[in-house]
C-alpha positions as CSV (number, residue, x, y, z in Angstrom):
1,M,66.1,4.4,82.6
2,N,64.6,7.9,84.0
3,Q,66.6,10.3,85.1
4,K,65.8,9.8,88.5
5,D,67.0,6.5,88.5
6,E,70.0,7.8,86.6
7,F,71.0,10.4,89.1
8,K,70.6,7.5,92.4
9,K,73.3,5.1,90.0
10,Y,75.7,8.3,90.1
11,K,74.9,9.4,93.8
12,K,75.8,5.5,94.7
13,R,78.8,5.4,93.0
14,I,80.1,8.8,94.3
15,A,79.2,6.9,98.0
16,N,81.1,4.0,96.8
17,A,84.1,5.9,95.7
18,K,84.3,7.6,99.3
19,Y,83.8,4.5,100.9
20,Y,86.7,3.0,99.0
21,Q,88.6,6.7,99.7
22,K,88.1,6.1,103.1
23,T,89.3,2.6,104.2
24,V,91.5,2.5,101.4
25,G,93.2,5.7,102.3
26,T,93.2,6.6,98.3
27,D,91.6,8.4,96.0
28,Q,91.3,5.7,93.7
29,G,87.5,5.2,94.2
30,L,86.7,6.9,91.2
31,T,89.8,5.7,89.1
32,N,87.8,2.5,90.2
33,E,84.9,3.1,88.8
34,R,86.1,4.1,85.5
35,N,88.1,0.9,85.2
36,K,85.1,-1.1,86.0
37,R,83.2,0.4,83.3
38,K,86.4,-0.1,80.7
39,S,86.4,-3.9,81.3
40,K,82.8,-4.0,81.1
41,A,83.2,-2.8,77.5
42,K,86.6,-4.8,76.6
43,N,84.3,-7.5,77.6
44,F,81.2,-6.5,75.6
45,I,83.7,-6.3,72.5
46,L,85.2,-9.7,73.0
47,K,81.8,-11.8,73.6
48,E,79.1,-9.9,72.1
49,A,79.9,-7.5,69.5
50,N,79.5,-8.6,66.1
51,Y,81.9,-7.5,63.2
52,D,79.9,-4.6,61.8
53,E,80.1,-2.9,65.6
54,L,83.7,-4.0,65.8
55,K,84.6,-2.3,62.3
56,M,82.5,0.9,63.4
57,L,84.2,1.2,66.7
58,E,87.8,0.7,65.1
59,R,86.8,3.5,62.6
60,A,85.6,5.7,65.6
61,I,89.2,5.3,67.6
62,R,91.0,5.9,64.4
63,K,89.0,9.3,64.0
64,R,89.8,10.0,67.8
65,F,93.4,9.5,67.3
66,S,93.8,11.7,64.3
67,I,92.1,14.3,66.1
68,L,94.7,14.0,69.4
69,K,97.6,14.2,66.6
70,S,96.5,17.2,65.2
C-alpha cells in the first residue's frame, strides 16, 4: 500500500472517530479504533500464527516488560 492510500485510511479513521464523538458524545472514537486493531491482532494470534511466530511474540513481550520495569 502506498503512502497516499495510508493517508486516506488515516483520514477516514479520524473522520469515523469524530463521527463517533458527535453521536455518542464521548471522545472514545480513537480508543475504539485502537481496540479494533488489538482485537485483530488477538484474532491473528489465535487463528493464524504458527509456533515460531508465537515464540517470537512472547520474546518481544518479555523484552518490553523488562524495559518497562527498569
